[in-house]
C-alpha positions as CSV (number, residue, x, y, z in Angstrom):
1,M,8.3,-47.0,-23.4
2,V,11.6,-48.6,-24.0
3,E,14.1,-48.5,-21.3
4,R,18.0,-47.3,-21.7
5,S,21.2,-46.8,-19.2
6,D,22.7,-43.3,-18.9
7,P,27.3,-43.3,-18.8
8,W,26.7,-43.4,-14.9
9,G,24.8,-47.3,-15.2
10,T,21.4,-45.3,-13.7
11,T,18.3,-47.4,-15.7
12,R,16.5,-44.3,-17.8
13,P,13.0,-44.6,-19.5
14,A,13.2,-43.9,-23.0
15,A,12.9,-39.9,-24.0
16,F,9.3,-39.0,-25.8
17,P,10.5,-38.3,-29.9
18,P,11.2,-34.6,-30.3
19,D,7.6,-33.2,-31.2
20,P,8.6,-30.1,-33.9
21,I,5.0,-28.7,-32.2
22,L,6.2,-28.2,-28.8
23,D,9.6,-27.4,-30.0
24,S,8.2,-23.7,-31.8
25,I,6.5,-22.8,-29.1
26,N,8.9,-19.8,-27.1
27,E,7.7,-21.3,-23.7
28,G,8.9,-24.6,-21.8
29,V,7.8,-27.9,-21.8
30,F,8.4,-31.1,-20.2
31,T,6.8,-34.4,-19.1
32,V,6.9,-36.4,-16.2
33,D,6.5,-40.4,-15.2
34,L,4.8,-41.0,-12.0
35,E,8.5,-41.3,-10.4
36,Q,8.6,-37.7,-11.7
37,R,11.4,-38.7,-14.2
38,I,11.4,-36.0,-17.3
39,T,10.3,-38.1,-20.3
40,S,10.1,-35.1,-22.7
41,F,11.9,-32.1,-22.9
42,N,11.6,-29.1,-25.5
43,R,13.6,-26.9,-26.9
44,A,12.7,-24.3,-25.0
45,A,13.0,-26.0,-21.5
46,E,16.8,-26.4,-23.3
47,R,17.5,-23.0,-24.1
48,I,15.4,-21.6,-20.5
49,T,17.4,-23.9,-18.2
50,G,20.7,-24.4,-20.1
51,V,20.1,-28.4,-20.0
52,P,20.9,-30.2,-23.2
53,R,17.4,-32.3,-23.6
54,D,19.5,-35.8,-24.0
55,Q,20.7,-34.9,-20.3
56,A,17.1,-34.0,-19.1
57,V,15.3,-36.9,-20.2
58,G,15.3,-39.8,-17.3
59,R,16.6,-37.4,-14.4
60,R,13.9,-36.5,-11.8
61,C,12.8,-32.6,-12.3
62,S,14.0,-31.7,-9.7
63,E,17.5,-32.3,-9.9
64,V,17.2,-30.5,-13.7
65,F,15.3,-27.5,-12.0
66,R,16.8,-27.1,-8.7
67,A,13.1,-25.1,-8.3
68,S,12.5,-23.3,-4.8
69,I,9.2,-25.7,-4.2
70,C,10.5,-28.8,-5.4
71,E,10.9,-30.4,-1.8
72,H,7.5,-29.3,0.0
73,A,4.8,-27.7,-3.2
74,C,5.9,-29.3,-6.2
75,A,3.0,-28.2,-8.5
76,L,3.6,-31.6,-10.8
77,R,3.3,-33.9,-7.1
78,E,0.1,-31.8,-6.1
79,A,-1.3,-32.0,-9.9
80,M,-0.9,-35.8,-9.9
81,Q,-1.8,-36.3,-6.2
82,T,-5.4,-34.1,-6.8
83,G,-5.6,-35.2,-10.1
84,G,-6.2,-32.1,-12.2
85,S,-4.2,-29.3,-12.7
86,V,-2.3,-26.7,-10.4
87,P,-3.0,-22.6,-11.4
88,P,-0.3,-20.7,-12.9
89,R,2.5,-19.5,-9.9
90,T,5.8,-17.7,-10.0
91,I,8.4,-19.7,-8.9
92,F,12.5,-19.4,-9.2
93,I,14.8,-22.4,-10.6
94,I,18.6,-22.1,-10.6
95,D,19.9,-22.8,-14.2
96,A,22.6,-24.9,-15.8
97,A,25.5,-22.1,-15.0
98,G,23.7,-21.3,-11.0
99,E,21.5,-18.6,-12.4
100,R,18.0,-18.1,-10.1
101,I,15.6,-17.1,-12.6
102,P,12.2,-16.4,-12.5
103,V,9.7,-18.5,-14.1
104,R,6.2,-18.8,-14.0
105,I,4.8,-22.5,-13.5
106,S,1.2,-24.2,-14.4
107,A,0.5,-28.0,-14.3
108,A,-1.4,-31.0,-15.2
109,V,-1.7,-34.3,-15.4
110,L,-1.4,-36.9,-18.2
111,R,-3.8,-39.3,-18.5
112,E,-4.1,-42.5,-20.8
113,G,-7.7,-43.0,-20.9
114,R,-8.7,-42.6,-17.1
115,R,-5.2,-43.7,-15.9
116,V,-2.8,-41.2,-14.7
117,V,0.5,-41.8,-16.2
118,G,2.5,-39.1,-16.1
119,G,2.3,-34.9,-15.6
120,V,3.1,-31.9,-18.2
121,E,4.9,-29.0,-17.1
122,T,5.1,-25.3,-18.8
123,F,6.8,-22.4,-17.6
124,Q,7.6,-18.9,-18.7
125,D,11.4,-17.2,-18.4
126,L,10.0,-14.1,-16.9
127,R,13.5,-12.4,-17.3
128,P,12.4,-10.4,-20.0
129,I,9.3,-8.9,-17.9
130,E,11.1,-8.2,-14.8
131,A,13.8,-6.1,-17.1
132,L,10.7,-4.3,-17.8
133,R,9.7,-3.9,-14.4
134,K,13.1,-2.8,-13.6
135,Q,13.3,-0.3,-16.1
136,L,9.3,1.1,-14.5
137,R,11.1,0.4,-11.4
138,D,13.7,2.9,-12.1
139,K,11.7,5.7,-14.2
140,H,9.4,6.0,-11.4
141,S,12.0,5.5,-7.8
142,F,14.3,7.8,-6.4
143,A,16.5,7.1,-3.7
144,D,14.2,4.4,-2.0
145,I,11.1,6.7,-2.5
146,V,8.7,4.9,-5.1
147,G,6.0,7.2,-7.5
148,R,4.8,8.5,-10.6
149,S,1.6,10.9,-9.5
150,P,2.7,14.4,-10.8
151,A,3.3,15.7,-7.3
152,I,5.8,12.8,-6.4
153,V,7.4,13.4,-10.0
154,R,8.0,17.1,-8.9
155,L,9.4,16.3,-6.2
156,F,11.7,14.3,-7.7
157,D,12.9,17.0,-10.2
158,L,13.4,19.0,-6.7
159,L,15.8,16.7,-4.5
160,P,18.6,17.1,-6.8
161,Q,18.2,21.2,-7.0
162,L,17.5,21.5,-2.9
163,A,20.3,19.1,-2.2
164,E,23.5,21.5,-3.6
165,S,22.8,23.8,-1.0
166,D,22.7,24.1,2.6
167,A,19.1,25.7,3.2
168,T,16.6,24.6,5.6
169,V,14.2,23.2,4.2
170,L,10.7,22.1,6.0
171,I,8.6,18.9,5.4
172,E,5.5,18.6,6.0
173,G,3.0,15.8,5.2
174,P,0.6,12.9,6.9
175,S,2.4,10.5,8.9
176,G,3.4,7.6,7.1
177,T,4.1,9.5,4.2
178,G,7.8,8.8,4.4
179,K,9.0,12.3,5.5
180,E,12.2,11.0,6.8
181,L,13.0,8.9,3.1
182,F,13.2,12.8,1.5
183,A,15.1,14.0,4.3
184,R,17.3,11.1,4.1
185,A,17.5,11.5,0.2
186,L,18.3,15.4,0.6
187,H,21.3,14.1,2.7
188,D,22.5,11.6,0.2
189,L,22.7,13.9,-2.5
190,S,24.4,16.5,-1.0
191,H,28.0,17.2,-0.5
192,R,27.4,16.1,3.0
193,R,26.9,12.3,1.7
194,S,30.0,11.3,3.5
195,K,29.3,12.6,7.0
196,P,26.0,11.6,9.2
197,F,22.9,11.7,9.1
198,V,20.9,12.3,12.9
199,A,17.3,12.2,13.2
200,V,15.2,12.9,16.0
201,N,11.7,12.8,17.3
202,C,10.9,15.4,19.2
203,G,7.6,15.0,20.0
204,A,8.6,12.0,21.7
205,L,11.2,13.0,24.6
206,P,9.5,15.4,27.0
207,D,11.3,18.9,27.3
208,A,14.2,17.8,29.7
209,L,14.9,14.7,28.0
210,L,15.1,16.6,24.4
211,E,17.2,19.3,25.5
212,S,19.5,16.3,26.6
213,E,19.1,14.5,23.9
214,L,19.6,17.5,21.3
215,F,22.2,19.4,23.0
216,G,24.1,16.7,25.0
217,H,25.5,17.6,28.8
218,K,28.2,17.6,31.0
219,A,29.1,15.1,33.9
220,G,27.3,16.0,37.1
221,A,24.5,18.0,35.2
222,F,21.8,16.1,36.6
223,T,21.1,12.9,38.4
224,D,22.9,10.0,37.0
225,A,24.5,12.1,34.4
226,R,28.1,10.7,35.6
227,R,29.9,11.5,32.7
228,D,30.4,13.9,29.2
229,R,27.3,12.9,26.7
230,P,27.7,14.8,23.0
231,G,24.3,15.6,21.8
232,R,22.5,15.0,18.2
233,F,23.8,18.5,17.4
234,A,27.3,17.6,17.9
235,A,27.0,14.3,16.4
236,A,25.5,15.9,12.8
237,H,28.5,17.7,12.8
238,G,29.6,17.9,8.9
239,G,26.2,16.3,8.3
240,T,22.6,16.7,8.4
241,L,20.1,16.5,11.2
242,L,16.5,16.1,10.8
243,L,13.9,17.1,13.6
244,D,11.6,15.6,13.2
245,E,7.8,16.3,14.8
246,I,9.0,20.0,15.3
247,G,5.1,20.9,15.4
248,D,5.0,19.3,18.8
249,V,7.8,21.5,20.7
250,S,7.3,23.2,24.0
251,P,7.1,26.7,23.6
252,A,10.7,26.7,25.8
253,M,12.4,24.6,23.8
254,Q,11.6,26.8,20.9
255,V,12.6,29.5,21.8
256,R,16.2,27.5,22.7
257,L,16.0,26.0,19.0
258,L,15.1,29.4,17.7
259,R,18.8,30.6,19.1
260,V,21.0,27.5,17.8
261,L,19.1,28.0,13.9
262,Q,20.3,31.7,13.9
263,E,23.9,31.0,16.1
264,R,25.1,28.0,15.0
265,T,26.2,27.0,18.2
266,F,24.2,25.4,21.8
267,E,25.9,24.9,25.2
268,P,25.6,21.3,26.6
269,L,23.3,21.0,29.7
270,G,26.0,21.8,32.7
271,S,28.8,24.2,30.5
272,N,28.4,27.5,30.0
273,E,31.2,26.9,27.0
274,P,29.4,27.9,23.4
275,V,29.8,24.9,20.9
276,R,30.2,25.7,16.9
277,V,28.3,23.2,15.3
278,D,28.6,22.8,11.1
279,V,24.8,21.1,10.3
280,R,21.6,21.7,8.0
281,I,18.9,21.7,9.4
282,I,16.0,19.9,7.8
283,A,12.5,20.2,9.6
284,A,9.8,17.7,9.5
285,T,5.6,17.5,10.8
286,N,2.6,15.9,10.2
287,K,0.9,19.2,11.4
288,D,0.3,22.9,9.7
289,L,2.4,24.9,11.0
290,A,1.1,27.8,9.9
291,A,-2.0,27.3,11.4
292,L,-0.1,26.7,14.9
293,V,1.3,30.5,14.3
294,R,-2.0,32.2,13.4
295,A,-3.0,30.3,16.6
296,G,0.0,31.3,18.8
297,T,0.9,27.7,19.6
298,F,3.9,27.8,17.3
299,R,6.2,30.7,17.3
300,E,6.5,33.2,13.9
301,D,10.4,33.6,14.1
302,L,11.3,29.9,14.3
303,Y,8.9,29.2,11.0
304,Y,10.4,31.3,9.3
305,R,13.4,30.5,10.3
306,I,12.7,26.8,9.2
307,H,10.4,27.7,6.3
308,V,13.4,28.4,4.2
309,V,12.7,25.8,1.4
310,H,9.2,24.2,2.1
311,L,8.2,20.3,0.8
312,E,4.7,19.3,1.1
313,I,4.6,15.1,0.9
314,P,0.8,14.3,0.0
315,P,-1.6,11.7,1.9
316,L,-1.6,8.2,0.0
317,R,-5.4,8.7,-0.8
318,E,-4.5,12.0,-3.1
319,R,-1.9,10.2,-5.6
320,R,-3.5,6.6,-5.7
321,E,-1.5,6.0,-9.2
322,D,1.5,5.4,-7.1
323,I,-0.3,2.1,-5.3
324,P,0.8,-0.3,-7.7
325,L,4.4,1.0,-7.4
326,L,4.8,0.8,-3.9
327,V,2.9,-3.1,-3.8
328,Q,5.6,-4.2,-6.1
329,H,8.2,-2.3,-4.3
330,F,7.2,-3.5,-1.0
331,V,6.6,-7.1,-1.9
332,E,10.0,-7.8,-3.7
333,Q,11.2,-5.7,-0.5
334,L,9.3,-8.6,1.8
335,N,10.5,-11.3,-0.6
336,H,13.7,-10.7,0.3
337,L,13.5,-9.9,4.2
338,H,11.7,-13.1,4.5
339,G,13.3,-15.9,1.8
340,R,9.7,-15.7,-0.1
341,E,9.0,-15.7,-3.7
342,M,5.3,-14.5,-3.4
343,E,4.2,-13.0,-6.5
344,G,2.3,-10.0,-5.8
345,P,-1.7,-9.1,-5.2
346,S,-4.6,-11.1,-7.4
347,P,-6.5,-8.7,-9.5
348,E,-9.1,-8.4,-6.8
349,A,-7.1,-8.0,-4.1
350,L,-5.2,-5.0,-6.0
351,A,-8.4,-3.5,-6.8
352,L,-8.8,-3.4,-2.5
353,L,-5.8,-1.9,-2.3
354,L,-6.5,0.8,-4.8
355,D,-10.1,1.8,-3.1
356,Y,-9.0,2.1,0.0
357,D,-8.1,5.4,1.9
358,Y,-5.0,4.5,4.2
359,P,-5.2,6.7,6.9
360,G,-1.9,5.6,7.9
361,N,-0.9,6.6,4.4
362,V,2.3,4.7,2.8
363,R,3.7,3.1,6.4
364,E,-0.2,1.1,6.4
365,L,0.2,0.0,3.1
366,R,3.5,-2.2,4.1
367,N,2.0,-3.3,7.3
368,A,-1.0,-4.9,5.1
369,L,1.6,-6.2,3.0
370,E,3.4,-7.6,5.7
371,H,-0.2,-9.0,7.4
372,A,-0.7,-10.5,3.9
373,F,2.5,-12.1,3.7
374,A,1.8,-13.9,7.0
375,L,-1.3,-15.5,6.1
376,C,-1.1,-16.0,2.9
377,P,0.9,-19.2,2.1
378,G,2.3,-18.8,-1.6
379,G,1.5,-17.6,-5.0
380,R,-0.6,-14.8,-5.1
381,I,-1.5,-12.8,-2.2
382,E,-5.6,-12.4,-2.9
383,P,-8.3,-10.6,-0.7
384,Q,-8.5,-13.2,2.4
385,H,-5.0,-12.1,3.3
386,L,-5.6,-8.8,3.6
387,P,-6.6,-7.0,6.8
388,A,-10.1,-7.0,7.7
389,A,-9.8,-2.7,7.1
390,I,-8.9,-3.1,3.5
391,R,-11.8,-6.2,2.7
392,N,-14.2,-4.3,4.6
393,P,-13.5,-0.8,5.3
394,G,-16.1,-0.1,8.0
395,A,-14.8,-3.3,10.1
396,P,-12.4,-2.4,13.3
397,A,-8.5,-1.9,11.9
398,A,-6.8,-4.9,12.8
399,G,-3.7,-4.0,15.1
400,V,-1.0,-4.3,12.5
401,A,1.5,-1.6,13.5
402,G,5.5,-2.1,14.4
403,L,5.3,-5.2,12.4
404,A,7.8,-4.5,9.8
405,G,10.9,-5.9,10.3
406,L,9.7,-9.3,12.4
407,P,9.9,-12.6,11.2
408,L,6.8,-14.0,9.9
409,D,6.2,-16.2,12.5
410,E,6.2,-13.6,15.2
411,V,3.8,-11.4,12.5
412,E,1.5,-14.1,12.5
413,R,1.6,-15.1,16.1
414,R,0.8,-11.3,17.2
415,L,-1.9,-11.3,14.0
416,I,-3.5,-14.3,15.5
417,E,-3.1,-13.1,19.2
418,D,-4.6,-9.5,18.4
419,A,-7.7,-11.2,16.5
420,L,-8.7,-13.9,19.0
421,R,-7.7,-10.9,22.2
422,R,-11.0,-8.8,20.3
423,H,-13.4,-11.8,19.5
424,D,-12.8,-12.8,23.3
425,G,-11.3,-16.4,22.4
426,H,-14.3,-17.1,19.0
427,R,-11.9,-18.9,16.6
428,S,-14.5,-18.6,14.4
429,R,-14.5,-15.0,14.5
430,A,-11.6,-14.3,14.6
431,A,-10.7,-16.9,11.9
432,R,-13.5,-14.7,9.6
433,E,-11.5,-11.4,10.4
434,L,-8.3,-12.8,9.5
435,G,-9.5,-14.2,6.1
436,L,-8.8,-17.9,7.1
437,D,-10.3,-21.1,7.4
438,P,-11.7,-22.0,11.0
439,S,-9.1,-25.2,10.3
440,T,-6.3,-23.0,9.4
441,L,-6.8,-21.0,11.9
442,Y,-6.2,-24.2,14.2
443,R,-3.6,-25.7,12.3
444,K,-1.6,-22.2,12.7
445,L,-2.2,-22.0,15.9
446,K,-0.9,-25.5,16.7
447,R,2.2,-25.1,14.5
448,L,3.4,-21.7,16.0
449,G,3.1,-23.3,19.8
450,L,0.2,-21.0,20.7
451,Q,-2.6,-22.3,23.4
452,P,-6.0,-22.0,22.4
453,P,-7.7,-19.4,24.7
454,V,-9.3,-20.8,28.1
455,R,-12.8,-19.3,27.2
456,D,-13.6,-20.8,23.5
457,G,-16.1,-17.4,23.0
458,R,-18.1,-19.9,21.1
459,R,-19.8,-20.8,24.6
460,R,-20.6,-17.1,25.4
461,H,-21.9,-16.2,21.8
462,A,-24.1,-19.2,21.9
463,R,-27.8,-19.2,21.3
464,P,-29.9,-19.6,23.9
465,R,-31.8,-23.5,23.8
């Protein structure tokens, strides 16, 4: 191949002549030599990247594509090092106009006889597919709530109508189904949207603290009350107050809440002066309040005061058709949060996600994907990256709660520490639960600065001689 110089004086390999067959296909195709300088560049590659062929040929492919994987995970470099092909993966490139474009690539080596002389990469522009996905997502999402099951679609239809009124709403559903998302949607669609949305977890506090949290206190009302403090009712004035887990409120606090809901006034602790508030009340619970009323543990008059409008959120196992949309939604969220470019689950991993019953509901699904992001190096999420409870429903659940929003290294650290603790330091058993090769687990321990356990665990489990 004859070399030539470009206008900057750089010696560049001569381009292979345009191939009419390659120019006729819709996927971008380019080839490189052993130094990863582009030797051919088809018409689709020009269209997708916005780089003319004569400007691409002779330059390193990383200079043309500016892809996210160029520095550390180049597919062409991997193909030429292994002498084989690289399975398809989704990445982003930056085109000539600076736009970030999703593409799906695959790579293989070029040979002359048995000698490797370069590589070839094909790439498909995923923007039309992403546009279709966005249309589908927009059709099946509503104010951060995602779903297409009949139960969720009915709720989508109800929310705008309910938001127009100030009627008190009771939202019932198992833990982790997203009851607060529905409460926020009602607030954001209402005329109160410019005022505060305030949520209180009534089940997390004892009566004395809950009373102060809801109604506030005056200075001197109790020990350490050195100054006046407004409560959540006052903070939500003009807006919406969510009383979450209202089914856990004690009978004494139920009496106090009933009076406030009836009269829309309250007295802060240490004060005899009533305070009037204008708030819309939304109550939420993971319990069957009607059953609690029949059992005599929840006041009937309070129940009917909050049961003006009733919304019921079904558990995720009863709306499995929502799982693929939720998976896609969470993968996009996690990619944005962690600066990753994961494709989502493989068909085998998605089948496991669809089969699982999710006792923790939507929250557990998100935590499972957070778990997968911590263990998957890139590309697609495979079955081995999912929690053991999903890979093997009979296995004990890994401690994946509370991982949302943490840096991936911290998520990875917690998962590994938790697995090693459960297996008494046995690295092979911990690796098996995490879906990792033992050598991979050892490298992760080293990278994260984790000391291998003092007791390996293998000695304890070793067979007697």
